[in-house]
mmCIF file of the C-alpha atoms, coordinates in Angstrom:
data_MODEL
# 
_entry.id   MODEL 
# 
loop_
_atom_site.group_PDB 
_atom_site.id 
_atom_site.type_symbol 
_atom_site.label_atom_id 
_atom_site.label_alt_id 
_atom_site.label_comp_id 
_atom_site.label_asym_id 
_atom_site.label_entity_id 
_atom_site.label_seq_id 
_atom_site.pdbx_PDB_ins_code 
_atom_site.Cartn_x 
_atom_site.Cartn_y 
_atom_site.Cartn_z 
_atom_site.occupancy 
_atom_site.B_iso_or_equiv 
_atom_site.pdbx_formal_charge 
_atom_site.auth_seq_id 
_atom_site.auth_comp_id 
_atom_site.auth_asym_id 
_atom_site.auth_atom_id 
_atom_site.pdbx_PDB_model_num 
ATOM 1  C CA . MET A 1 1  ? 0.000   0.000  0.000   1.00 0.00 ? 1  MET A CA 1 
ATOM 2  C CA . THR A 1 2  ? 1.275   3.482  -0.873  1.00 0.00 ? 2  THR A CA 1 
ATOM 3  C CA . CYS A 1 3  ? 1.110   6.653  1.200   1.00 0.00 ? 3  CYS A CA 1 
ATOM 4  C CA . GLU A 1 4  ? -1.513  8.034  -1.173  1.00 0.00 ? 4  GLU A CA 1 
ATOM 5  C CA . GLU A 1 5  ? -3.684  4.955  -0.654  1.00 0.00 ? 5  GLU A CA 1 
ATOM 6  C CA . VAL A 1 6  ? -3.360  5.227  3.121   1.00 0.00 ? 6  VAL A CA 1 
ATOM 7  C CA . ILE A 1 7  ? -4.424  8.872  2.994   1.00 0.00 ? 7  ILE A CA 1 
ATOM 8  C CA . ALA A 1 8  ? -7.339  7.990  0.702   1.00 0.00 ? 8  ALA A CA 1 
ATOM 9  C CA . HIS A 1 9  ? -8.538  5.374  3.217   1.00 0.00 ? 9  HIS A CA 1 
ATOM 10 C CA . LEU A 1 10 ? -7.713  7.340  6.375   1.00 0.00 ? 10 LEU A CA 1 
ATOM 11 C CA . SER A 1 11 ? -11.260 8.428  7.145   1.00 0.00 ? 11 SER A CA 1 
ATOM 12 C CA . SER A 1 12 ? -12.622 4.911  6.767   1.00 0.00 ? 12 SER A CA 1 
ATOM 13 C CA . TYR A 1 13 ? -9.760  3.569  8.857   1.00 0.00 ? 13 TYR A CA 1 
ATOM 14 C CA . LEU A 1 14 ? -10.412 6.033  11.676  1.00 0.00 ? 14 LEU A CA 1 
ATOM 15 C CA . ASP A 1 15 ? -14.162 5.374  11.538  1.00 0.00 ? 15 ASP A CA 1 
ATOM 16 C CA . HIS A 1 16 ? -13.618 1.578  11.642  1.00 0.00 ? 16 HIS A CA 1 
ATOM 17 C CA . GLU A 1 17 ? -15.444 1.186  8.337   1.00 0.00 ? 17 GLU A CA 1 
ATOM 18 C CA . MET A 1 18 ? -12.965 -1.080 6.549   1.00 0.00 ? 18 MET A CA 1 
ATOM 19 C CA . ASP A 1 19 ? -12.741 -4.805 6.076   1.00 0.00 ? 19 ASP A CA 1 
ATOM 20 C CA . ALA A 1 20 ? -10.086 -6.641 8.061   1.00 0.00 ? 20 ALA A CA 1 
ATOM 21 C CA . ALA A 1 21 ? -7.789  -7.230 5.078   1.00 0.00 ? 21 ALA A CA 1 
ATOM 22 C CA . LEU A 1 22 ? -7.622  -3.526 4.233   1.00 0.00 ? 22 LEU A CA 1 
ATOM 23 C CA . VAL A 1 23 ? -7.129  -2.609 7.908   1.00 0.00 ? 23 VAL A CA 1 
ATOM 24 C CA . ALA A 1 24 ? -4.157  -5.000 7.996   1.00 0.00 ? 24 ALA A CA 1 
ATOM 25 C CA . GLU A 1 25 ? -2.646  -3.350 4.896   1.00 0.00 ? 25 GLU A CA 1 
ATOM 26 C CA . VAL A 1 26 ? -3.029  0.133  6.364   1.00 0.00 ? 26 VAL A CA 1 
ATOM 27 C CA . GLN A 1 27 ? -1.550  -0.960 9.690   1.00 0.00 ? 27 GLN A CA 1 
ATOM 28 C CA . GLU A 1 28 ? 1.376   -2.655 7.974   1.00 0.00 ? 28 GLU A CA 1 
ATOM 29 C CA . HIS A 1 29 ? 2.130   0.490  5.985   1.00 0.00 ? 29 HIS A CA 1 
ATOM 30 C CA . ILE A 1 30 ? 1.784   2.756  9.017   1.00 0.00 ? 30 ILE A CA 1 
ATOM 31 C CA . ALA A 1 31 ? 4.138   0.528  10.994  1.00 0.00 ? 31 ALA A CA 1 
ATOM 32 C CA . GLN A 1 32 ? 6.821   1.099  8.357   1.00 0.00 ? 32 GLN A CA 1 
ATOM 33 C CA . CYS A 1 33 ? 6.108   4.695  7.279   1.00 0.00 ? 33 CYS A CA 1 
ATOM 34 C CA . ARG A 1 34 ? 6.917   7.503  9.697   1.00 0.00 ? 34 ARG A CA 1 
ATOM 35 C CA . ASN A 1 35 ? 5.171   10.141 7.560   1.00 0.00 ? 35 ASN A CA 1 
ATOM 36 C CA . CYS A 1 36 ? 1.890   8.244  7.539   1.00 0.00 ? 36 CYS A CA 1 
ATOM 37 C CA . ARG A 1 37 ? 2.153   7.648  11.296  1.00 0.00 ? 37 ARG A CA 1 
ATOM 38 C CA . VAL A 1 38 ? 2.514   11.404 11.767  1.00 0.00 ? 38 VAL A CA 1 
ATOM 39 C CA . VAL A 1 39 ? -0.510  12.074 9.532   1.00 0.00 ? 39 VAL A CA 1 
ATOM 40 C CA . LEU A 1 40 ? -2.562  9.474  11.410  1.00 0.00 ? 40 LEU A CA 1 
ATOM 41 C CA . ASP A 1 41 ? -1.520  10.803 14.817  1.00 0.00 ? 41 ASP A CA 1 
ATOM 42 C CA . THR A 1 42 ? -2.146  14.422 13.836  1.00 0.00 ? 42 THR A CA 1 
ATOM 43 C CA . THR A 1 43 ? -5.559  13.586 12.399  1.00 0.00 ? 43 THR A CA 1 
ATOM 44 C CA . GLN A 1 44 ? -6.550  11.663 15.526  1.00 0.00 ? 44 GLN A CA 1 
ATOM 45 C CA . ARG A 1 45 ? -5.423  14.539 17.757  1.00 0.00 ? 45 ARG A CA 1 
ATOM 46 C CA . LEU A 1 46 ? -7.343  17.053 15.643  1.00 0.00 ? 46 LEU A CA 1 
ATOM 47 C CA . ILE A 1 47 ? -10.500 14.958 15.933  1.00 0.00 ? 47 ILE A CA 1 
ATOM 48 C CA . VAL A 1 48 ? -10.110 14.832 19.719  1.00 0.00 ? 48 VAL A CA 1 
ATOM 49 C CA . LEU A 1 49 ? -9.518  18.587 19.922  1.00 0.00 ? 49 LEU A CA 1 
ATOM 50 C CA . LEU A 1 50 ? -12.541 19.398 17.785  1.00 0.00 ? 50 LEU A CA 1 
ATOM 51 C CA . HIS A 1 51 ? -14.696 16.989 19.730  1.00 0.00 ? 51 HIS A CA 1 
ATOM 52 C CA . ASP A 1 52 ? -13.559 18.447 23.060  1.00 0.00 ? 52 ASP A CA 1 
ATOM 53 C CA . GLU A 1 53 ? -14.202 22.008 21.921  1.00 0.00 ? 53 GLU A CA 1 
ATOM 54 C CA . GLY A 1 54 ? -17.803 21.336 21.065  1.00 0.00 ? 54 GLY A CA 1 
ATOM 55 C CA . ARG A 1 55 ? -19.918 23.853 19.238  1.00 0.00 ? 55 ARG A CA 1 
ATOM 56 C CA . ARG A 1 56 ? -19.075 27.487 19.850  1.00 0.00 ? 56 ARG A CA 1 
ATOM 57 C CA . ILE A 1 57 ? -21.772 30.119 19.738  1.00 0.00 ? 57 ILE A CA 1 
ATOM 58 C CA . ILE A 1 58 ? -20.839 33.658 18.775  1.00 0.00 ? 58 ILE A CA 1 
ATOM 59 C CA . PRO A 1 59 ? -22.869 36.205 20.767  1.00 0.00 ? 59 PRO A CA 1 
ATOM 60 C CA . MET A 1 60 ? -25.269 38.194 18.564  1.00 0.00 ? 60 MET A CA 1 
ATOM 61 C CA . GLY A 1 61 ? -23.425 41.522 18.956  1.00 0.00 ? 61 GLY A CA 1 
ATOM 62 C CA . GLU A 1 62 ? -20.095 39.978 18.040  1.00 0.00 ? 62 GLU A CA 1 
ATOM 63 C CA . ARG A 1 63 ? -21.683 38.047 15.176  1.00 0.00 ? 63 ARG A CA 1 
ATOM 64 C CA . SER A 1 64 ? -23.123 41.248 13.703  1.00 0.00 ? 64 SER A CA 1 
ATOM 65 C CA . ALA A 1 65 ? -19.778 43.024 14.030  1.00 0.00 ? 65 ALA A CA 1 
ATOM 66 C CA . LEU A 1 66 ? -18.009 40.074 12.390  1.00 0.00 ? 66 LEU A CA 1 
ATOM 67 C CA . PHE A 1 67 ? -20.448 40.014 9.461   1.00 0.00 ? 67 PHE A CA 1 
ATOM 68 C CA . ASP A 1 68 ? -20.107 43.792 9.070   1.00 0.00 ? 68 ASP A CA 1 
ATOM 69 C CA . ARG A 1 69 ? -16.306 43.505 8.922   1.00 0.00 ? 69 ARG A CA 1 
ATOM 70 C CA . LEU A 1 70 ? -16.509 40.659 6.413   1.00 0.00 ? 70 LEU A CA 1 
ATOM 71 C CA . GLN A 1 71 ? -18.901 42.622 4.234   1.00 0.00 ? 71 GLN A CA 1 
ATOM 72 C CA . GLN A 1 72 ? -16.681 45.720 4.335   1.00 0.00 ? 72 GLN A CA 1 
ATOM 73 C CA . ALA A 1 73 ? -13.601 43.644 3.501   1.00 0.00 ? 73 ALA A CA 1 
ATOM 74 C CA . PHE A 1 74 ? -15.472 42.099 0.567   1.00 0.00 ? 74 PHE A CA 1 
ATOM 75 C CA . LEU A 1 75 ? -16.725 45.454 -0.714  1.00 0.00 ? 75 LEU A CA 1 
ATOM 76 C CA . ASN A 1 76 ? -13.334 47.156 -0.312  1.00 0.00 ? 76 ASN A CA 1 
ATOM 77 C CA . ARG A 1 77 ? -11.243 44.436 -1.909  1.00 0.00 ? 77 ARG A CA 1 
ATOM 78 C CA . PRO A 1 78 ? -9.221  45.486 -4.951  1.00 0.00 ? 78 PRO A CA 1 
ATOM 79 C CA . PRO A 1 79 ? -10.638 44.411 -8.294  1.00 0.00 ? 79 PRO A CA 1 
ATOM 80 C CA . ALA A 1 80 ? -9.259  41.205 -9.744  1.00 0.00 ? 80 ALA A CA 1 
ATOM 81 C CA . SER A 1 81 ? -6.577  41.811 -12.313 1.00 0.00 ? 81 SER A CA 1 
ATOM 82 C CA . ASP A 1 82 ? -7.708  39.317 -14.932 1.00 0.00 ? 82 ASP A CA 1 
ATOM 83 C CA . SER A 1 83 ? -6.137  39.860 -18.334 1.00 0.00 ? 83 SER A CA 1 
ATOM 84 C CA . ASN A 1 84 ? -9.124  38.115 -19.957 1.00 0.00 ? 84 ASN A CA 1 
ATOM 85 C CA . THR A 1 85 ? -11.598 40.696 -18.616 1.00 0.00 ? 85 THR A CA 1 
ATOM 86 C CA . THR A 1 86 ? -13.079 42.939 -21.262 1.00 0.00 ? 86 THR A CA 1 
ATOM 87 C CA . VAL A 1 87 ? -14.185 46.476 -20.517 1.00 0.00 ? 87 VAL A CA 1 
# 
């Protein structure tokens, strides 16, 4: 199994949605590949962090201010310099 294949199957692996033969292939690769072990470990830690954080609610006043700033940033952005644009 290649690194690309491990990454492609990572979600299924973490969710325990793979058949035993494929799990064995992923585990064999991870045992030999430091980079894939790091990706697996980082992904697992990220999942734990996101789960522990829960859902954040932005207070209404802050939400309005945030949307206002986003709208102003969008309206004030410089025009795209696309050479294919006709005037």
